[in-house]
C-alpha positions in Angstrom: -124.7 12.9 -220.5 -121.5 14.8 -219.4 -118.8 12.8 -217.8 -117.3 13.9 -214.5 -113.7 13.2 -213.4 -113.6 11.9 -209.8 -110.7 13.3 -207.7 -109.9 11.3 -204.7 -109.7 13.4 -201.4 -105.8 13.2 -201.5 -105.7 14.3 -205.2 -108.1 17.1 -204.3 -105.8 18.1 -201.4 -102.8 18.5 -203.6 -104.6 20.0 -206.6 -106.5 22.6 -204.7 -103.7 23.7 -202.2 -100.0 23.9 -201.9 -100.0 20.9 -199.7 -98.1 17.9 -201.1 -98.0 14.3 -200.1 -95.5 11.6 -200.3 -95.9 7.7 -200.1 -94.5 6.6 -196.8 -92.8 3.6 -198.5 -90.7 2.7 -201.5 -92.9 -0.4 -202.3 -93.4 -0.5 -206.0 -97.0 -1.3 -205.8 -97.8 1.3 -203.1 -95.8 4.0 -204.8 -97.6 3.4 -208.1 -101.0 3.9 -206.3 -99.7 7.0 -204.6 -98.4 8.7 -207.7 -101.8 7.9 -209.4 -103.4 10.0 -206.6 -101.1 12.9 -206.7 -98.0 11.9 -204.7 -94.8 13.7 -205.5 -92.3 11.9 -203.3 -91.7 8.8 -201.3 -89.6 7.7 -198.4 -87.4 4.7 -197.3 -85.9 3.5 -194.0 -84.8 0.1 -192.7 -88.3 -0.7 -191.2 -89.9 0.1 -194.6 -87.4 -2.0 -196.5 -88.0 -5.0 -194.2 -91.7 -4.6 -195.1 -90.9 -4.2 -198.8 -88.9 -7.5 -198.9 -91.9 -9.2 -197.1 -94.4 -7.8 -199.5 -92.5 -7.8 -202.8 -89.9 -10.5 -202.4 -90.7 -11.8 -205.9 -89.3 -8.5 -207.3 -86.0 -8.7 -205.4 -85.2 -12.3 -204.7 -83.3 -12.9 -208.0 -81.4 -9.6 -207.7 -80.2 -10.3 -204.1 -79.0 -13.7 -205.2 -77.1 -12.0 -208.0 -75.4 -9.7 -205.6 -74.4 -12.6 -203.4 -73.0 -14.6 -206.3 -71.1 -11.7 -207.8 -69.5 -10.7 -204.5 -68.5 -13.9 -202.7 -66.4 -12.0 -200.1 -69.2 -9.7 -199.1 -70.6 -9.9 -195.6 -74.3 -10.1 -194.9 -74.3 -6.4 -193.9 -72.5 -5.6 -197.2 -75.3 -7.3 -199.2 -77.9 -5.7 -197.1 -76.5 -2.2 -197.7 -76.4 -2.7 -201.4 -79.9 -4.2 -201.5 -81.1 -1.3 -199.4 -79.7 1.2 -201.9 -81.2 -0.6 -204.9 -84.6 -0.9 -203.4 -84.6 2.9 -202.8 -83.3 3.5 -206.2 -86.2 1.7 -207.7 -88.5 4.2 -205.9 -86.4 7.0 -207.2 -86.8 5.7 -210.8 -90.6 5.6 -210.4 -90.5 9.2 -209.2 -88.1 10.5 -211.9 -90.9 11.6 -214.3 -92.3 13.7 -211.4 -88.9 15.1 -210.7 -88.4 16.1 -214.4 -91.9 17.5 -214.7 -91.4 19.7 -211.5 -88.0 20.8 -212.7 -86.2 19.1 -209.8 -88.3 20.8 -207.0 -90.4 17.7 -206.3 -90.2 14.0 -207.1 -87.5 12.8 -204.6 -87.0 9.5 -202.9 -86.0 10.0 -199.3 -83.4 7.5 -198.0 -82.2 7.1 -194.5 -78.6 7.0 -193.3 -77.6 4.2 -191.0 -79.5 5.1 -187.8 -76.7 3.8 -185.6 -74.5 6.7 -186.8 -76.6 9.2 -184.9 -73.7 10.2 -182.7 -71.0 10.4 -185.6 -71.2 13.6 -187.7 -68.4 12.4 -190.0 -70.1 9.1 -190.9 -73.5 10.6 -191.3 -72.2 13.2 -193.7 -70.1 10.7 -195.6 -73.1 8.4 -196.1 -75.4 11.4 -196.9 -73.0 12.5 -199.8 -72.9 8.9 -201.1 -76.7 8.5 -201.1 -77.0 11.9 -202.8 -74.8 10.7 -205.6 -76.9 7.6 -206.4 -79.6 9.4 -208.5 -80.5 12.9 -209.3 -83.7 12.8 -207.2 -82.4 11.5 -203.8 -83.3 13.1 -200.5 -81.2 12.0 -197.5 -82.6 11.5 -194.0 -80.5 12.5 -191.1 -81.7 12.4 -187.5 -82.6 15.5 -185.4 -80.2 14.4 -182.6 -77.5 16.7 -181.1 -74.9 15.4 -183.6 -77.5 15.1 -186.4 -78.1 18.9 -186.2 -74.4 19.5 -187.1 -74.5 16.8 -189.8 -77.6 18.6 -191.4 -75.6 21.9 -191.7 -72.5 20.1 -193.2 -74.5 17.9 -195.6 -76.5 20.9 -196.8 -73.4 22.9 -197.4 -72.1 20.0 -199.5 -75.2 20.2 -201.7 -77.2 17.3 -200.2 -81.0 17.6 -200.2 -81.6 16.6 -196.5 -84.7 15.3 -194.7 -84.4 15.7 -190.9 -86.0 12.6 -189.3 -86.3 11.4 -185.6 -88.0 14.7 -184.9 -91.0 15.3 -182.7 -90.8 18.8 -181.2 -90.8 22.5 -182.0 -87.3 22.8 -180.6 -86.0 20.1 -183.0 -87.8 21.6 -185.9 -86.3 25.2 -185.2 -82.8 23.8 -184.7 -83.0 22.0 -188.0 -84.4 25.1 -189.8 -81.4 27.1 -188.4 -79.0 24.4 -189.4 -80.2 24.2 -192.9 -80.1 27.9 -193.3 -76.5 28.1 -192.1 -75.6 25.4 -194.6 -77.2 27.3 -197.5 -75.6 30.5 -196.4 -72.1 29.0 -196.5 -72.8 27.6 -200.0 -74.0 31.1 -201.2 -71.0 32.8 -199.6 -68.8 30.6 -201.9 -71.0 31.2 -205.0 -72.4 27.6 -204.9 -75.8 26.8 -206.3 -78.7 26.6 -203.9 -81.8 26.9 -206.2 -82.4 23.2 -206.6 -81.8 22.3 -203.0 -85.2 21.4 -201.3 -84.6 20.6 -197.7 -87.3 19.0 -195.5 -87.8 19.0 -191.8 -90.0 16.1 -190.6 -92.1 16.2 -187.4 -93.3 12.6 -186.6 -96.6 13.8 -185.3 -98.0 10.4 -184.6 -94.9 9.4 -182.6 -95.4 12.7 -180.6 -98.9 11.6 -179.9 -97.6 8.1 -179.0 -95.1 9.5 -176.5 -97.6 11.8 -174.8 -99.9 8.8 -174.3 -97.0 6.7 -172.9 -96.0 9.3 -170.3 -99.6 9.9 -169.2 -100.1 6.2 -168.7 -96.6 5.8 -167.1 -96.8 8.7 -164.7 -100.4 8.4 -163.8 -101.4 11.7 -165.4 -105.1 12.2 -166.1 -106.1 14.2 -169.1 -109.1 14.2 -171.3 -108.4 11.3 -173.6 -110.1 13.1 -176.5 -107.2 15.6 -176.2 -104.3 13.3 -176.7 -104.7 12.9 -180.5 -104.2 16.8 -180.9 -100.6 16.8 -179.4 -98.8 16.2 -182.6 -101.1 18.6 -184.5 -100.5 21.3 -182.0 -96.7 20.9 -182.2 -96.7 20.9 -186.0 -98.9 24.0 -186.4 -96.8 25.9 -183.9 -93.6 24.9 -185.7 -95.2 26.0 -189.0 -96.0 29.4 -187.7 -92.4 29.8 -186.6 -91.1 28.6 -189.9 -93.3 31.1 -191.8 -92.4 34.0 -189.5 -88.7 33.4 -189.8 -88.6 32.4 -193.4 -86.7 29.1 -192.9 -85.9 27.5 -196.2 -86.6 24.0 -195.1 -90.1 22.7 -195.6 -92.1 21.0 -192.9 -93.3 17.4 -193.3 -95.7 15.5 -191.2 -95.1 11.8 -190.7 -96.1 8.8 -188.6 -99.8 8.7 -189.2 -102.3 7.6 -186.5 -105.6 9.2 -187.4 -107.1 11.5 -190.0 -106.3 14.7 -188.1 -102.7 14.2 -189.4 -104.1 14.8 -192.8 -107.2 16.9 -192.5 -105.7 19.5 -190.0 -102.8 20.2 -192.3 -104.7 20.6 -195.6 -103.9 24.1 -197.0 -100.4 24.5 -195.7 -97.3 24.7 -197.8 -96.2 21.4 -196.2 -95.6 17.8 -197.1 -97.6 14.9 -195.7 -95.9 11.5 -196.0 -98.7 9.0 -195.7 -98.6 5.2 -195.5 -100.6 3.4 -198.2 -103.1 2.0 -195.8 -103.9 5.5 -194.6 -104.1 6.9 -198.1 -106.8 4.3 -198.9 -108.7 5.1 -195.8 -108.5 8.9 -196.5 -109.5 8.4 -200.2 -112.6 6.4 -199.0 -113.6 8.8 -196.2 -116.2 11.5 -196.1 -113.9 14.0 -194.4 -114.3 17.3 -196.2 -111.2 18.5 -198.0 -110.8 22.1 -196.9 -108.2 24.5 -195.7 -107.7 23.9 -192.0 -103.9 24.7 -191.5 -104.6 28.1 -189.9 -107.3 26.8 -187.6 -105.8 26.8 -184.1 -106.0 23.8 -181.9 -108.6 24.6 -179.3 -107.1 26.6 -176.4 -108.5 24.3 -173.8 -106.8 21.3 -175.4 -103.4 23.0 -175.5 -103.8 24.3 -172.0 -104.6 21.0 -170.4 -101.8 19.1 -172.2 -99.4 22.0 -171.4 -100.4 22.2 -167.7 -100.6 18.5 -167.0 -97.9 16.9 -169.2 -94.3 18.1 -168.8 -93.2 16.2 -171.9 -95.8 18.1 -174.0 -94.3 21.3 -172.7 -90.9 20.1 -174.0 -92.4 19.3 -177.4 -94.5 22.5 -177.7 -92.1 25.2 -176.4 -89.5 26.5 -178.7 -87.1 26.4 -175.9 -88.5 23.3 -174.4 -85.2 21.5 -174.8 -81.6 22.3 -175.6 -80.0 20.7 -178.5 -78.0 18.5 -176.2 -81.3 17.2 -174.7 -82.7 16.0 -178.0 -80.9 12.7 -177.6 -82.7 11.8 -174.4 -86.2 12.9 -175.2 -88.4 9.8 -174.9 -89.7 9.8 -178.4 -86.2 10.1 -179.8 -84.9 7.2 -177.7 -87.8 4.9 -178.6 -87.6 5.8 -182.4 -83.9 5.4 -182.6 -84.1 2.0 -180.9 -86.7 1.0 -183.3 -84.8 2.1 -186.4 -81.6 0.5 -185.2 -83.4 -2.7 -184.5 -84.9 -2.7 -188.0 -81.4 -2.2 -189.5 -80.3 -5.4 -187.7 -83.5 -7.1 -188.6 -82.9 -6.3 -192.3 -79.4 -7.7 -192.0 -80.9 -10.8 -190.4 -83.4 -11.2 -193.2 -80.6 -11.0 -195.9 -78.5 -13.5 -194.0 -81.1 -16.0 -193.0 -83.5 -15.8 -196.0 -80.9 -15.3 -198.8 -77.4 -16.1 -197.8 -77.4 -19.1 -195.5 -79.8 -22.0 -196.3 -81.9 -23.4 -193.5 -80.4 -26.7 -192.4 -83.7 -27.9 -191.2 -85.3 -27.9 -194.6 -84.2 -30.5 -197.1 
């Protein structure tokens, strides 16, 4: 009897098409599963690292206590910052064989700069350069805020592989694509290498969906509820068409998963899908057909109703829906930045209360 080799739906996606996927966490256990099923990258941010410490404390407890003992003058934030780096570096280590196999074009760990720096170009760039130096396969997240767009250009010029995050709209994606290209052109004008720079532009498609749902509820806007899950898909597909037409050198990435359309509708594209482990397992156990859908347009009636009824969808869908200055006040941007900054403080609290200061109520 001939043996057959089963390919999971995600493995089939990446083996049959130019579509790549990343693990949306630097958890050791989750990343091992993802790599086994074809993942060629992973991501980290304060929210993720809080979850990693909760899930895999046994892997990090001794090391964090070592850091505290070796650096008696460090603040809780100093210890947190170092632990944050080391947790990300472990993910980069797991991905290093992929990075070497792919000659540096894939296999990176994406690490987020301090989200509270979103208004400070100098601090964002300084931290981006530091993170880039930690390992050969680091990718550095910078926000698609008004100042973040400028930081993306400068960091790219300095040779950092960036991943633009806190991004939900076509306007943000285009601004980042232009910013990356300016940075690369400046490098090339000075004879600096660009062949191994692999920039990424994220659109957090699930958070686009979330915000459109929030504003329809908040403002009493009635739309077909079956249309709401298509908002992020429509934005991503439009941004991809623009990227292809203009030859932007950054690569689009879909993030913040809410349903299978955020995988199935993007199959076939030369894009990256950063997928949480729980969604990977759902997709791998699903009966959704793995086929090329990236060029299938979102139904015209869906786009028309969202566009006509929801002003914030127009802001997300139109290339000129917002100016760069308006990125900072778009609802999804504000909500996401608040969440990331809160997670940064929560991570500091976890380090302080779980590792640095004993609980006086426990004997």
